[in-house]
Structure formats: C-alpha cells, structure tokens
N, C-alpha and C positions, 0 to 999 in steps of 0.2 A: 605242807606249810610253806608259805612263800618267803623269798629271800630276806625281805626287810625285817621279818620277825626275828632274825638272827642277830640284829644289830641294835641292842638296847642302849648302849653308849653311855655318855656322861663323862665329864672330866675336863681338864684344862685344855686339851687339844681338840675338843669338840667345837668346830668352827660354826656350827649351826645355832649354838646357843646365842640368843639375842636379848636385848633389853625389851622385856615384854610390854612395857609401857609405850614402846614405839612400834609395836606390831599393829598393822592396819587390818590384817586378815585377807584371805583370798578374794572376798567379794569386792574389795577396793580395787584389785587388779582386774577382776572380771568385767568391770564396767567398760573398759576399752579392749581388753584382751580376751574376747569371747572364744575364739577358736583355740587359743592357747589353754584356756581354762577347760574347754571340753577335752582337749588332749590329756590334760592332767587328771581329769576324772576317770580316765580309763587305765590309770597306772596303779601300781602297788603303793606308791607314795600317798595317793588319795585313799585307797581302800584300807590302809592300816588303821585309820581312825576308828572304824567299827570292828574290823576283823581281829586286830591284835588282842584286845582285852578278852576275847572269847577263845583265844587259841590255847590249847592244852599245854603245849611246850613252853609258850611264853609265861603262862601262869606257874608252871613248875619251876622255871628259873626265878621268877619273882618270889615265890615262896622260899626258895633256898636263900635268897638275898634279904629276906625279911620285909619284902614289899607287900603290903596288904592289898593295895589297889593300884593296878598298873597306871591308871590315869591320875594318880594322886602324888607321885613322887618323882623327883628330878632324875633319878637313876634311869628311868625309862623315857620320860617326856622329852628330854633334850634332843633325842634323835628321832622319835616316832611321832611327835605331835607338834602342832603350832599352838603356843600358849599366849594369850593376850590379856594384858592388864587393863581393865576397863572400869572406871569409877572405883579405883582402888580394890578391885576384885579380879583375881586371875581366873580365866576360863579357857577351856579347850575349844578352839574354833575349827580345827582341821587336823589332818594328818601332816605328812611332810608336804609343805606348800610353797608358794612363790617365794616368800621371805626367808624360808629355810635356806634357799640357794642364793637369792639376790640381796639379802640383807633387810633388816627391819626398815619399813618404808616411810615412817612418819616424816622424817626430815627431807626426803628426796622425792617422794611420789608426785607431788605437785610440780616440782622443778622439772622432772623428766618429761612431764606430759603436757605442759602448757605452752610449748613452742615460743618461748620468750615473750609471752603475752599476745602472740599473734595467732595465725593459723599456719598449718604446715606449708601452705602455698606461698606465704609471705615472709616467713622466717629466713633470714640470710644464712649463708654457710658459716660466717663468723659468729653469728648469734647462736646457731645450733652447737658449734664447737664449745662456746662459752657455757652454754646450758648443760651440756654433757659433762664438762669439766667440773661444774658446780655440783651436779648430781653425784659424780664420783666422790668429790670431797665430802659430801654429806652421807656417804656410806652405801651408795648403790653399787652392786656388783654386777656389771654388765657382761654379756657373753664374751667380750674380748678380754676380760680379766681372767686369763687362763689359770694363773696361780691361785687366786682367791677362790675361784669356783672349785678347783681341784681340792683345795684345803677343806672346803665345806663337804665335798663328797667323801673324802678319805677320813674326815673327822668322825664320821659315823660308820662307814663301811670297814674301817679297821677299829676294833673296840679299844678305847683308850683306858680301860680300867681292868687291872689284873684280877681282882677278886671276882669280877663278873664271869670270868672264864674259869679260873681255878676252883672257885667255890660254887658259883651258880650253874656251871655246866654250859655256859654260853659259848658259841663258836667265837674264835678270836677275830674273825673278820670274813667278809665276803670274798669270793674269787673275783674281785672287782678290777676292771680295766676301763679307763675313761672313755675310749672310743666306743667299744662294744656296748657299754652301758648307757652312753649318752645318745646313741643313734638308734636305739630301739624304742621301747614303749614311751620313754620320757621325752622323745624328740617333740618339740613344739615350735619349730621355726616357721611360723606362718605370717608374721607381722609384715615383712617386706613384700610379700606377694599379695597383701591385702586379703589374706585368708583363703586364697585360691589353692595353695599347695603347702604341704609340710616339707620344706626343703631340707634335704640332708646336708651335712657339713661339706664344705668344699675340700678338695684334696689338701690345700694348704692348711686349713683349719684342723683337719684330722691329724696332720703331722704334728701340729702344736699340741693338740689334745693328748696324743700318744706320748710325746716326749715329756711334757710337763707332768702328765699323769704318772708316768714311771718314776719321775723324780720325786714327786710328792709321796708316792707309795713307799719309796725307799726312805725318805725323810721321816715319815710317820712311823714306820716299823723301827727305825733306829731310836727314835724318841721313846717308843714303847719298851724296847729293851733297856734303855737307860732308867726308866721308871720302875722296872720289874724288881721285886724284892726276893722272889722265891724261884728256885731252880725247878720249875714245873711247867705245865702246859703252855701258859701264856708266854713265858720267856722263850720256850722252844718254838712256838708258832711265829712269834715276832722275828726270831733269828732266821727261820726258814723263809719268811716273807722278804726280809732284807736281803738275804743271799740270792733269792730268785731275782729280785729287782736289780741288784747290782750286776748280775750276769746279763740280764736283758739290756741294761744301760751300757755295758761293755760292748755288746753287739751294735748298739746305736752309735757309740763313739767310733767304732770301726767303720760304720757306714757313712758317717759324717765327720771325717777327720779335720775338715776346715771349720768346725765349730768348737773353739777351744773351751768354751764353758762346759760342754759335755765331758771332755777329758778331765776337767777340774772336778766335776761331780763324781766321776769314777775314782779319782784320787781321794776325795773326802769319804767315799763309800768304804774305803779300805784303811782309813786313817785311825780307826778305833776298833778294838776287838769287840765282837758281838758276844759280850759276856756280862754277867752280873757285877755289881759294885764298880761300874765304869761309867757312871752317869755324866760326870764332867766331860770326859773325852767324847762320849757319844753325843752329848748335847752340842758340843763344839762342831762335831762333824755334821750333825743335822742342820745347824745354823749355817755352816758353809754351803751345804747343798741348797738350802733355801735362798741364800744370796745369789748363787749362780742361776737358779731357776728364775728368779725375778729379773736378773740381767738378760736372760734368754727372751723373756716375754717383752722386754723393752727394746731389744735389738733385732729380733726376727719376727716374721709373720708367717713362716712356713713355706713361702714361695720358693726358697732356695734349698729346701730340704727333701727334694724328691727321692733321694737315695734311701730315705727311710720307708718308702712305700711298701717294699716287700715284707717289712716287719710288722706292719699295721694290720690288725684284724679286719677282715672283710665282712660284708653283710651277713654271711652265714654264721658269724659269731655274735651278731647283735642280740641283746637281751630283750626279747619281745618284739612286737611289730608296731611301728609308728602309726599313729592314727591319721587317716585321710580326712581333710577338712570337709565340713558340710558345704555344699554348693547351693 
C-alpha cells in the first residue's frame, strides 16, 4: 500500500481544502504545463484517484469511521482527491492535483498566464512583478511561498483528526520531510528550462525547504496535541513528532546562530507542555512558531544558510525518482 493511502485527513488544519467552486481542475493547468502534468501523472498523488477506493486498508479504515464510500465524504476527499463544483454539482476530477498545492485557480489562473496582456517577450520586468503580485493576492501559491506550500503538505501528511487514528486505525502521519519528499517523484521543475530538464532545487532553496519544513512539522504537531482529547495513540504520536522536530530545530539553531528567528522558534517549542488540556498554551506556541517562520521566508532566501547543508537529506533519501522530461 502506498504512502498517501495513510493520510485520509480532514479538519481545520487541512490547508488543501479549497472552495470547490473555484477549482479549475488539472486540465486547465495542463494546457500550458504539459511536462509538469506528465510528471504529476507518474506520482502517487495522481494514482490515488483510482487506487485508493480499491485499497483494502483504506476501506477498513473507512468502515471503522462509518464512511460508506471513500469518494463520497469529506473525511477522505479533502486530502486524497480534487473536488470541483460545476453547475452546482460537485464532482471528483483528480487525485491530489495542481490546485491541492497551488490553491484554487479561478481567480488567478488567467492573471498568472497572460503576461500582462502581451507576450513573454514584450512584458516588462515591472509588469511581470505587478502580475505576480496580483496573482499572489488572488490566492496563487507559488514555489517561492515556502510557508504556504509547507502548510499544504503537512496539512495532510500529519493527520489533523484524532478519531481517525484512535478509532479508525489510521496512521497519525507520514515520515514526511519537505526536501526528501519534494525532490523525488513529485519534482516538476521544468518550466524555466522550457521542458528540457526537470531541475532539482538549488542549494539555497533546499535550505529554505528544510528549515521551513521542520518548523511547520513542529507547528502542526503542537496544534495536534492541543486539539487532542484522549490520552491515547494520536496524542502520543503528535508528542513524539513535536519532540523530534524540536530536537532537529535545536541542531539547526546551533548550526545557524546568526538567524535569531530560529532561536525564537526553539523557545516557542518549549514554551508549552506537550500534554492534554493545554490547548491555549500550545496554540499560542504554535502561533509564535508560525510568525517566526513567516518572518524567515520574508527575510532570507537560503543563500546565507550554507551551514545547514550537513543536516539536509541528500538524494539517497528522496522519495521516488523525478521524471525526466520528454524531448
């Protein structure tokens, strides 16, 4: 059974949940992003659409949770499928697809692709910057939006619902790390090479993915503990996840002492006890971590964080193999 079947998800922290009326569907993206679409088709994100409803373990979990059809109830669909509202009727159009990560596209898809009403050769730099700023404002989550992208990933790869684990027998989350999972089979960085190569992330980008990913991992686990009501598996797993993340972030803080925001994250990580009936303090700690992570993405681009390199997983840890573009 492949990894994504372990992440049924649903809940307030599930960043992939979108306004279904604004979902355009992967075909709208495929018109221009042909190589990226082909890369997506080789991933578990794509295959879950057909494979998950037939999977014995997934159906066993669904039965325990009172879900009669995996494709019919939000407990499963928020993380595993793309749901589109068309003509006042909701329909499944894909598995985990473009808009699961980059945001529902109706408001921004034309803005980001029309080159300010010109062609790519004649759009000025100022016009391009204004276009991207407008697309951002309308909800597009671009590759440089490290925090938003990480929130989308961890919103499903760390299960946000206690009963799904304690009652349904679902795993509490994937062994997810942002560099190793983003540079494997899901890598689709072909646009700037005009489809000639699927370019791995630069060293600077990997540093940002690693740092922000660890921070969001910690934030998500802390919020999970805060929501937990029962001293049982879900709470235990969230506490273990939070403890592991804060130890890793302590190592990051030691490697980068000139980044005060990391030290602040470590302080917030220990500001509240990892225990039940402590939601207010844990939420405040998670909010503090979130604020520092956003500050990091606004202040740093990874170029000055080379001392993190020994901590970052290498290619041997990547999940799956990136697709080579068609030539």
